C-alpha positions as CSV (number, residue, x, y, z in Angstrom):
1,M,-6.8,-80.7,-155.1
2,Y,-7.6,-80.5,-151.9
3,A,-5.3,-79.3,-148.3
4,V,-5.6,-80.1,-144.7
5,F,-4.6,-77.1,-142.4
6,I,-4.9,-76.4,-138.8
7,S,-7.2,-73.4,-137.2
8,G,-8.4,-73.6,-134.1
9,G,-6.4,-76.2,-132.7
10,K,-8.3,-78.5,-135.1
11,Q,-7.6,-79.9,-138.8
12,Y,-9.5,-79.4,-141.5
13,R,-9.8,-81.1,-144.5
14,V,-10.4,-78.1,-147.3
15,K,-11.3,-77.9,-151.2
16,K,-11.5,-74.9,-153.4
17,N,-15.4,-72.9,-153.1
18,Q,-16.1,-75.6,-150.0
19,I,-17.5,-73.8,-147.1
20,I,-16.9,-74.9,-143.7
21,Q,-17.4,-74.0,-140.1
22,L,-14.4,-72.9,-138.1
23,E,-14.2,-72.2,-134.1
24,K,-14.8,-68.5,-133.9
25,L,-12.3,-66.0,-135.8
26,N,-12.0,-62.4,-134.6
27,N,-12.2,-61.2,-137.9
28,P,-15.6,-59.1,-139.3
29,P,-17.9,-60.8,-142.0
30,G,-16.8,-60.3,-145.6
31,S,-13.2,-60.1,-145.0
32,I,-10.4,-62.0,-146.5
33,I,-8.2,-64.2,-144.3
34,E,-5.0,-66.4,-145.0
35,F,-4.4,-69.6,-143.3
36,D,-0.6,-70.5,-143.2
37,N,-0.3,-73.5,-140.9
38,I,-0.9,-75.9,-143.5
39,L,0.1,-79.3,-142.9
40,M,-0.7,-81.4,-146.5
41,I,-2.0,-80.1,-149.9
42,S,-2.9,-83.4,-152.5
43,N,-3.3,-82.8,-156.5
44,K,-4.0,-85.8,-158.3
45,N,-0.7,-86.9,-158.6
46,E,1.2,-85.2,-156.3
47,V,1.7,-84.7,-152.4
48,K,3.3,-82.2,-150.6
49,I,3.3,-83.1,-146.7
50,G,5.2,-81.1,-144.4
51,N,7.3,-80.8,-141.6
52,P,5.4,-79.8,-139.7
53,F,4.2,-77.1,-141.8
54,L,4.5,-76.9,-145.8
55,Y,6.6,-73.5,-145.6
56,G,5.5,-70.5,-148.0
57,S,2.1,-72.3,-148.7
58,K,-1.6,-70.1,-147.8
59,I,-5.0,-70.9,-147.9
60,K,-7.1,-67.8,-149.1
61,A,-10.6,-67.7,-147.4
62,H,-13.6,-65.3,-147.4
63,I,-15.5,-65.2,-144.0
64,E,-19.3,-65.3,-145.0
65,N,-21.0,-65.0,-141.4
66,H,-20.3,-65.7,-137.3
67,G,-23.4,-67.5,-135.2
68,R,-24.3,-70.0,-132.4
69,L,-24.4,-73.5,-132.5
70,K,-27.4,-75.1,-130.8
71,K,-27.5,-75.4,-127.0
72,I,-26.5,-78.4,-125.3
73,K,-26.7,-79.4,-121.5
74,I,-24.3,-80.5,-119.2
75,I,-25.7,-82.2,-116.6
76,K,-23.8,-83.3,-113.6
77,F,-25.8,-86.2,-111.2
78,N,-25.4,-88.1,-108.1
79,R,-28.6,-90.8,-107.2
80,R,-29.1,-90.8,-103.5
81,K,-27.2,-88.4,-102.8
82,H,-29.4,-84.7,-103.5
83,Y,-27.2,-83.7,-106.0
84,K,-28.1,-82.3,-109.4
85,K,-26.4,-79.7,-111.5
86,Q,-26.8,-78.2,-114.7
87,Q,-25.2,-75.8,-117.4
88,G,-25.8,-75.0,-120.6
89,H,-23.1,-73.8,-123.8
90,R,-23.9,-72.2,-126.9
91,Q,-20.1,-72.5,-129.0
92,Y,-20.0,-69.8,-131.5
93,F,-18.6,-70.7,-135.0
94,T,-17.0,-68.9,-138.5
95,N,-18.2,-70.1,-141.7
96,V,-15.8,-69.8,-144.1
97,K,-15.7,-70.4,-147.5
98,I,-12.4,-70.9,-149.3
99,L,-11.4,-69.1,-152.2
100,E,-7.7,-70.4,-153.4
101,I,-5.2,-72.9,-152.2
102,N,-1.9,-71.7,-153.2
103,N,1.0,-73.8,-153.4
104,F,4.2,-72.5,-153.0
105,N,6.5,-74.7,-151.2
106,R,10.1,-73.1,-151.3
107,K,11.8,-74.7,-147.9
């Protein structure tokens, strides 16, 4: 069984007990969070697709930890114009473990 949901403007395909890396969530580590923007849930022989979401369905997840990714460098450069601009960025993230996928489509 797997599900597709939206978090932080991105879509994620998850299974039970999977650990995924999301955009930073403002919840403390160790807390339980529920996602309700579920686009699709699939069993072995049944697929439910939302229009746009599956109402009543939820994904429960446990927040493992927060962190930052490796630094990426942004370089803007024009040759022969004496122009060079550098910038760095480290993206925040949250590791989340999927506990259960509830399939209660009531609409």
